[in-house]
C-alpha positions in Angstrom: 23.6 8.8 -8.9 23.0 12.5 -8.7 22.1 14.4 -5.4 18.6 14.2 -4.2 16.3 16.3 -6.6 14.4 19.1 -5.0 11.0 17.5 -5.2 12.1 14.8 -2.6 13.2 17.2 0.0 10.4 18.2 2.3 9.9 19.0 6.1 9.4 16.0 8.0 6.4 17.4 9.9 5.5 18.9 13.3 8.1 17.7 15.9 5.4 17.7 18.5 3.2 15.2 16.6 6.1 12.9 15.8 7.5 13.1 19.4 4.2 12.3 20.9 3.8 9.0 18.8 7.6 8.1 19.4 7.1 8.5 23.2 4.1 6.2 23.2 5.6 3.5 21.1 8.8 3.5 22.9 7.5 3.2 26.4 5.5 0.2 25.1 8.5 -1.4 23.2 6.4 -1.7 20.1 7.4 -0.7 16.5 6.0 1.2 13.7 7.2 0.9 10.0 6.8 4.8 10.0 9.8 4.9 12.5 11.8 1.7 11.4 11.7 2.8 7.8 12.1 6.6 8.5 9.1 7.3 6.2 9.2 10.8 5.0 5.5 11.1 5.6 5.1 10.2 9.2 4.4 13.6 10.5 1.7 14.2 8.1 0.1 10.7 8.9 0.3 11.1 12.5 -1.5 14.3 12.2 -4.3 12.6 10.2 -4.7 9.9 12.9 -3.0 7.0 10.8 -0.1 4.9 11.8 1.4 1.5 10.5 2.4 -0.9 13.2 5.2 -3.3 12.5 4.2 -6.6 14.2 6.4 -9.5 15.5 9.5 -7.6 16.3 12.0 -5.5 14.1 14.1 -8.3 12.7 13.1 -9.7 9.3 14.1 -13.1 8.1 14.5 -12.0 4.7 17.2 -9.8 3.1 15.5 -7.6 0.6 18.1 -5.1 -1.0 16.0 -2.0 -0.6 14.5 -2.3 2.8 15.8 -0.6 5.9 14.2 -3.0 8.3 16.9 -4.9 10.4 17.7 -8.4 9.2 20.6 -10.9 9.1 20.3 -12.2 12.7 17.8 -14.3 14.7 14.4 -12.7 15.0 12.8 -11.8 18.3 10.5 -14.1 20.2 6.9 -13.0 19.9 5.8 -10.5 22.7 2.7 -12.0 24.3 1.8 -8.5 25.3 2.1 -7.0 21.9 -1.6 -7.2 21.1 -2.6 -5.4 24.2 0.2 -2.7 23.8 -0.7 -2.0 20.1 -4.4 -1.7 21.1 -3.4 0.6 23.7 -1.2 2.8 21.6 -4.1 3.0 19.1 -6.5 4.2 21.9 -4.0 6.8 23.3 -3.3 8.2 19.8 -6.8 8.3 18.8 -6.1 6.7 15.6 -9.1 6.2 13.1 -7.2 4.0 10.7 -4.6 1.4 11.4 -2.2 -0.4 9.0 -0.8 -3.6 10.5 2.3 -5.0 8.7 5.1 -7.3 9.9 8.6 -8.4 9.2 8.7 -11.8 7.4 8.8 -14.6 10.0 9.7 -17.7 8.0 10.7 -19.1 11.4 7.1 -19.5 12.6 4.7 -22.4 11.6 2.1 -20.1 10.2 4.4 -17.4 9.2 2.6 -15.0 11.6 -0.7 -15.0 10.0 -2.5 -16.1 13.2 -0.7 -13.0 15.1 -2.1 -10.6 12.6 -5.6 -11.8 13.8 -4.7 -11.8 17.5 -3.6 -8.1 17.1 -6.8 -7.2 15.0 -9.0 -8.6 17.7 -7.2 -6.7 20.6 -7.6 -3.4 18.6 -11.1 -4.1 17.7 -12.1 -4.9 21.6 -10.5 -1.6 22.7 -11.3 0.5 19.5 -14.4 -0.8 17.7 -14.7 2.2 15.4 -11.0 1.9 14.2 -10.5 0.4 10.7 -7.7 -1.9 10.2 -5.8 -2.5 7.0 -3.3 -5.4 6.8 0.0 -5.2 4.6 1.2 -8.9 5.1 4.2 -10.7 3.7 3.6 -13.6 1.2 3.2 -16.3 3.9 5.3 -18.6 1.9 7.6 -20.9 3.9 8.5 -24.4 4.7 7.4 -24.8 8.2 4.0 -26.1 9.4 1.3 -27.5 7.5 2.7 -31.0 7.1 1.4 -32.8 4.2 0.2 -29.7 2.5 2.0 -28.2 -0.6 3.6 -24.8 -0.5 0.6 -23.3 -2.3 -1.8 -25.0 0.1 0.2 -23.6 3.1 0.2 -20.0 1.7 -3.5 -20.1 0.9 -4.2 -21.5 4.4 -2.4 -18.6 6.0 -4.1 -16.0 3.9 -7.4 -17.4 4.6 -6.6 -17.0 8.4 -6.1 -13.3 7.8 -9.2 -12.8 5.3 -11.5 -14.4 7.7 -10.8 -11.5 10.2 -12.3 -9.2 7.4 -9.7 -6.2 7.2 -10.7 -3.1 5.7 -8.1 -3.6 2.9 -5.6 -6.4 2.1 -2.2 -5.1 0.9 0.6 -7.0 -0.4 3.4 -5.1 -2.4 5.0 -6.6 -5.5 7.6 -3.8 -5.0 9.2 -3.8 -8.3 8.7 -5.1 -11.9 9.0 -8.6 -13.1 12.6 -8.4 -14.3 14.1 -6.9 -11.1 12.4 -9.2 -8.6 15.4 -11.2 -7.8 18.0 -8.5 -7.2 15.5 -6.3 -5.2 13.4 -8.7 -3.3 15.4 -11.7 -2.1 13.5 -14.5 -0.9 10.3 -13.5 -2.7 8.9 -14.0 -6.2 6.7 -11.9 -8.5 4.1 -14.8 -9.4 3.9 -15.7 -5.7 3.1 -12.1 -4.8 0.3 -12.0 -7.5 -1.0 -15.2 -6.1 -1.5 -13.4 -2.6 -3.8 -10.9 -4.1 -5.6 -13.7 -6.3 -6.2 -15.6 -3.4 -7.8 -12.9 -1.3 -10.1 -12.2 -4.1 -11.1 -15.8 -4.3 -11.8 -16.0 -0.6 -13.6 -12.8 -0.2 -14.3 -10.7 -3.5 -15.6 -7.8 -1.1 -12.2 -7.0 0.5 -10.4 -4.2 -1.4 -6.9 -5.4 -2.4 -3.9 -3.1 -2.8 -0.3 -3.3 -4.0 2.6 -1.0 -4.6 5.8 -0.5 -6.5 8.9 1.6 -5.5 10.4 3.1 -8.7 14.0 3.7 -9.3 15.7 0.4 -9.6 16.2 0.5 -13.3 12.7 -0.5 -14.7 11.3 1.1 -17.8 7.9 2.6 -18.1 6.8 -0.3 -20.4 7.8 -2.8 -17.6 5.7 -0.6 -14.9 2.7 -0.8 -17.2 3.1 -4.4 -17.6 3.1 -4.9 -13.8 0.0 -2.7 -13.5 -1.9 -5.0 -16.1 -0.7 -7.9 -14.1 -2.1 -6.6 -10.9 -5.5 -5.7 -12.4 -5.6 -9.2 -13.9 -5.7 -10.6 -10.1 -8.4 -8.1 -9.3 -6.1 -5.5 -7.3 -8.2 -2.6 -6.6 -5.7 0.0 -5.2 -2.2 1.1 -6.2 0.7 3.0 -4.8 3.7 4.1 -6.8 6.5 5.9 -5.1 10.3 6.6 -5.4 12.8 4.3 -4.0 15.4 6.2 -1.8 18.5 4.4 -0.8 18.4 4.0 3.1 22.2 3.6 3.2 25.4 2.6 1.2 24.6 -1.0 2.0 21.4 -0.8 0.0 20.9 -0.9 -3.8 21.7 2.4 -5.3 19.0 4.5 -7.1 19.2 4.2 -10.9 16.8 6.9 -11.6 14.7 9.6 -9.8 11.3 9.7 -11.5 9.9 13.2 -11.8 6.5 14.3 -10.3 5.2 14.6 -14.0 6.1 11.1 -14.8 4.5 9.9 -11.6 1.3 12.0 -12.7 1.3 10.1 -15.9 1.8 6.7 -14.5 -1.1 7.5 -12.1 -3.3 8.4 -14.8 -2.3 5.2 -16.8 -3.3 3.2 -13.7 -6.8 5.0 -13.3 -7.4 4.1 -17.0 -6.5 0.5 -16.3 -9.2 0.4 -13.7 -7.7 0.7 -10.3 -10.3 2.5 -8.0 -7.7 4.3 -5.9 -4.3 5.4 -6.9 -1.6 7.3 -5.2 1.4 8.2 -7.5 4.0 10.6 -6.4 7.6 10.5 -5.4 7.1 10.4 -1.7 4.0 8.0 -1.7 4.6 5.0 0.5 2.4 1.9 1.1 0.3 3.4 3.7 0.2 7.0 2.6 -3.4 8.4 3.0 -4.4 4.8 3.5 -7.5 6.0 5.6 -8.9 8.1 2.9 -9.6 5.5 0.4 
């Protein structure tokens, strides 16, 4: 693949803003996807009092071929102090909008759904004005819920989080239907659409959101098909960004989509009925999340 195009090169942000956040999270031994994923927008988001916390450790039980989060060995035990430490960090940083995401925890009976609620409760107790968005895994796994089908277990876990009334429920399909297997090992396209559908079934007033990372070899027609599929399950908000290869161990970039192409896709998404669209090369799932 050709070298990084000029529109993907940008300053990382003010060092002072980044170092302040890094110091606070390091002292508390908590994680943000901003740092674990080396997000190019983290300086900008920190300056706008927004951050995305990565719950339940920094080791994922799945092995998606695009993702920089650590995987391939045993996940960490849950830290019983994590809810308090995240709530404390939110207070110290003066965050107005928080996104909670997590690694996949297929080893836990409820896949970590209850932990999302525990952390949300701790944040709200310490910071009642802070809005909380969740970006969850698909909560699909074989443990727990004996006697229930996989679909019933998934619905039960999603219902746990929905009952806590997040400001927005985000679950990413990540790529188009054809490329799910090579890009998202352990996940399935229809299963992800089902997550968003279940949220709307349970509480139609909660905004839902999803995103795709472009550059894996998808066509424009396939992207538009994915957007129509998302709208068919009532998805309200959309992010489209460029996949950037984290290391040589990850999937190579097949194409760098231009800013003009992102603009055109963003306009097509708005015409399909998405209420909020962020479409640009450096957009990530939580980019400008607090400005919806």
